[in-house]
C-alpha positions in Angstrom: 0.0 0.0 0.0 3.0 2.3 -0.5 1.5 4.5 -3.1 -2.3 4.5 -3.0 -2.5 7.6 -5.2 -0.6 6.1 -8.2 -2.8 3.0 -7.9 -5.9 5.2 -8.1 -4.5 7.0 -11.1 -4.0 3.7 -12.9 -7.1 1.6 -12.0 -9.5 4.1 -10.4 -10.9 4.8 -7.0 -13.3 1.9 -6.7 -11.0 -0.8 -7.8 -8.4 0.6 -5.4 -10.9 0.7 -2.6 -11.9 -2.9 -3.2 -8.3 -4.0 -3.0 -7.6 -1.9 0.2 -10.8 -2.6 2.2 -9.8 -6.1 3.5 -6.6 -4.5 4.9 -8.4 -1.9 6.9 -9.0 -4.2 9.8 -5.4 -3.8 10.8 -5.1 -0.6 12.7 -1.6 0.3 11.6 -2.3 -0.4 7.9 -5.6 1.5 8.2 -3.8 4.6 9.6 -1.3 4.5 6.8 -3.9 4.2 4.1 -6.1 6.9 5.6 -3.2 9.3 5.5 -3.5 9.1 1.7 -7.1 8.1 1.1 -10.1 9.6 2.9 -12.3 6.5 2.9 -14.2 4.9 5.8 -13.4 1.4 6.8 -17.2 0.8 7.0 -17.9 1.8 3.4 -20.0 -0.8 1.5 -18.0 -0.5 -1.7 -19.9 -3.2 -3.6 -23.2 -1.5 -2.9 -21.8 1.9 -3.9 -20.5 0.5 -7.2 -23.8 -1.2 -8.0 -25.7 2.1 -7.2 -23.4 4.2 -9.5 -23.5 1.7 -12.3 -27.3 1.7 -12.2 -27.2 5.5 -12.4 -24.7 5.5 -15.2 -26.9 3.1 -17.1 -29.8 5.4 -16.7 -27.9 8.5 -17.7 -29.4 9.8 -20.9 -26.0 11.0 -22.2 -24.3 8.7 -24.8 -20.7 10.0 -24.3 -19.3 9.8 -20.7 -15.9 11.4 -20.2 -14.4 9.8 -17.1 -11.7 11.9 -15.4 -10.2 8.8 -13.9 -9.9 5.2 -15.3 -12.7 3.6 -13.1 -12.0 0.0 -13.9 -14.5 -1.5 -11.5 -17.3 0.6 -12.9 -16.3 -0.1 -16.5 -16.2 -3.8 -15.9 -19.7 -3.7 -14.5 -20.9 -1.6 -17.4 -19.3 -4.1 -19.8 -21.1 -7.0 -18.0 -24.4 -5.1 -18.6 -23.6 -4.6 -22.3 -23.7 -0.8 -21.8 -24.3 1.2 -24.9 -22.5 4.3 -23.6 -19.3 5.5 -25.1 -16.8 5.9 -22.3 -13.9 8.3 -22.9 -11.1 8.1 -20.3 -9.1 11.3 -19.9 -5.4 10.6 -19.5 -3.3 13.3 -17.8 -0.4 14.4 -20.1 2.2 13.7 -17.4 1.4 9.9 -17.1 4.3 7.7 -17.9 3.8 5.8 -21.3 4.0 2.5 -19.5 1.1 3.5 -17.2 -1.0 4.6 -20.1 -0.4 1.3 -21.8 -1.4 -0.6 -18.6 -4.6 1.5 -18.4 -5.5 0.7 -22.0 -4.7 -3.0 -21.5 -6.8 -3.3 -18.4 -10.1 -2.3 -20.2 -12.5 -5.2 -20.4 -13.9 -6.4 -23.8 -17.5 -5.6 -24.6 -17.6 -1.9 -23.8 -17.0 1.1 -26.0 -14.0 2.8 -24.5 -11.6 5.3 -26.0 -8.8 7.3 -24.5 -8.1 11.0 -24.6 -4.7 12.5 -23.9 -4.8 15.8 -22.2 -5.0 18.6 -23.5 -7.2 17.4 -26.4 -10.9 17.6 -26.5 -13.1 14.8 -27.7 -14.7 14.9 -31.1 -18.5 15.3 -31.2 -18.6 15.9 -27.5 -21.8 18.0 -27.3 -23.7 19.1 -24.2 -26.9 17.4 -25.6 -25.2 13.9 -25.8 -22.3 14.1 -23.4 -21.3 14.4 -19.7 -18.1 14.8 -17.8 -17.8 12.6 -14.7 -15.3 13.1 -11.9 -14.8 10.8 -9.0 -13.4 11.8 -5.6 -14.5 12.1 -2.0 -17.0 14.3 -0.3 -16.4 16.3 2.9 -19.5 18.2 3.9 -20.5 20.3 0.9 -17.1 20.1 -0.7 -15.6 17.8 -3.2 -12.1 16.4 -2.8 -10.2 15.6 -6.0 -6.6 14.4 -6.6 -4.5 17.2 -8.1 -4.2 15.5 -11.5 -8.0 15.0 -11.7 -8.6 18.5 -10.6 -6.3 19.7 -13.4 -8.3 17.7 -15.9 -11.6 19.2 -14.6 -10.1 22.6 -15.0 -9.0 21.7 -18.5 -12.5 20.8 -19.5 -14.3 23.5 -17.5 -15.6 25.3 -20.6 -17.8 22.3 -21.4 -21.4 23.6 -21.1 -23.1 20.3 -20.4 -23.5 18.1 -17.4 -20.5 17.9 -15.1 -21.2 15.2 -12.6 -19.4 14.6 -9.3 -19.6 11.1 -8.0 -18.3 10.7 -4.4 -16.7 7.3 -3.8 -17.7 7.4 -0.1 -20.6 9.1 1.6 -18.6 10.4 4.6 -14.9 11.0 4.3 -13.2 10.8 7.6 -10.2 13.1 6.8 -8.7 15.4 4.1 -5.2 14.2 3.3 -2.9 17.1 2.4 -2.4 16.2 -1.2 -6.1 16.4 -2.1 -7.7 19.5 -3.6 -10.9 20.6 -1.9 -13.5 22.8 -3.5 -17.1 23.6 -3.3 -19.0 21.3 -5.5 -21.1 24.0 -7.1 -18.0 25.8 -8.4 -17.1 23.0 -10.8 -20.1 20.6 -11.0 -23.7 20.9 -11.8 -24.9 17.4 -10.8 -24.0 14.7 -8.4 -24.8 10.9 -8.1 
């Protein structure tokens, strides 16, 4: 669990949380993890994933730009034969080997493409598209990792739905490396 943040950047919040949760029963490990990741040991991650996948399936937008590579959600969408086009935004400063692993981790059966920052997706219109960012919630504020915050800033001119999806209902801390902002500043919807 040395670098939780780089794991999130490669496989997403939910896949990382699924891998971490069994280790949270150990107090020492739990304290180390919570220094980087503001999740609760009691979070029902499987239920949260199911809830989000259901909402994504019901989202009327065809193109969904994910600000992080949420492997756990994409796998569930693939299992449901989702008709959405998922675009994964890739920060420009990711190592090429990490980009390759992200691309190779995608399950078959889902329409996924990759977008390298600073480019903008083709045919990404407010009527048929949405930007989705994942992070944690602390009262009325969203907490994003710096790379994902930068991506949201990059696409802030998009006039359509910008959805914030908190990975956990109640964050227990705000680690120093997270960017905290009022949700209404950057987002106009939340799941």
